[in-house]
C-alpha positions, 0 to 999 in steps of 0.5 A, a space after each residue: 500500500 502506498 503512503 501519501 507522505 512518501 509519494 510527496 517526499 519522492 516528488 520533492 526529491 525529483 523537483 530538487 533535481 529538475 524543478 524548472 524543467 518540471 515547471 515548464 512542462 506543468 505550465 504547458 500542460 495547463 495551457 492545453 488543458 482546456 482554458 478558454 476565453 471568448 468575446 462578443 460583438 454587436 451589430 446595428 439595425 436590429 430588434 431591441 429589448 427594453 431593459 430599463 435605461 439600456 437596450 439589448 440588441 437581439 442580433 447582439 445576443 445571437 452574435 455573442 452566442 455564435 462567437 462563444 460556440 465557435 470559440 468553444 469548438 476551436 478550443 475543444 479541437 485544440 484540446 483533442 488534437 493537441 492537448 491530449 497528445 501533449 498531456 500524455 507526453 507531459 506524463 511521460 516526462 514526469 514518469 521518467 523524471 522520477 528515475 532521473 531521466 528528465 529529457 524535455 523531448 518527452 513532451 513530443 512523445 505522442 506526435 509520432 505517426 505510430 502513436 498519435 491516433 491511438 492516443 487521441 482515440 483513447 483519451 477521447 473515449 475516456 473524456 466521453 465516458 467521464 462526461 456521460 457518467 457526469 450527466 447521469 449524476 455528479 458523484 458517479 462522474 467524479 468517481 469515474 474520473 478517478 477510475 480513469 485517472 491513470 489512462 494518460 500514464 498508461 499511454 505514456 508507457 504504451 500508447 498502442 495498448 488500445 482504448 479498451 485495455 487502457 481504460 480497463 487497466 486504469 479502472 483495475 489499478 485504482 480499485 480500492 484506491 479512489 478515496 486515498 487518491 481523493 485525500 491526496 488531492 485534498 492535501 494540495 488544496 491548501 497550497 492551491 488556495 495560498 497560490 490563489 491568494 498570491 494573485 493566482 500566480 502561486 498556483 503555477 508553482 504548486 502544479 509541478 509538485 502536484 504533477 510529480 506526486 501523481 507520477 509517483 502514484 502511478 509508479 506505485 500503482 503500476 508496480 502493484 498491478 504487475 505484482 498482482 497480475 493485472 498486467 505484465 511488464 511487456 504489456 506496458 513496454 517495460 522491463 522488470 527493472 523499470 517496474 520494480 525500482 
């Protein structure tokens, strides 16, 4: 059984060696993680609604909605075709940084022609499943987000494992660990709140610590999965020396 304090201690050791590389990778992951902004535009010669002293143009509302939809679609496409692949590459960096291999080229790991489509397909299916569970009820959506949390890490080891197997294996890895992972997330809340108080900039410096800790969590769950027969080293494209540190 993994220990939260031990994971965070290992993450700190990784960051001591590679903090600014980790900071840059985490910052890039935040940029492609779905943050978006939109604008609005107004037009003349339209029906107007009286709202007290001001008037709202019907065409203005339609135009604003169209812009919001278009911006949403654009950022969704960026997230799918760029963000998913960069995220897997970022997870690869933190996995390898844990064993003192901090090559930033891992960020582009998923853009190989033999990996790109499989990563997008698997991450897209994962996102759809979480979305559908969330539509059912909020709590099942949260539970499934924890169940499928290890998918990008599994893809970082073997991007061609297939979406069904990646989702299945992540579900098995996190079985019985979801509450502990939730508590692990809560342990970062104080740091993030402090970061928000520092004009939000402080959160940028917390994120590498969070990412490094989650990579350590995956390494523990991966080793447990191999030991218990959930998967093999070969299935993850790894040697036994890589799994059993």
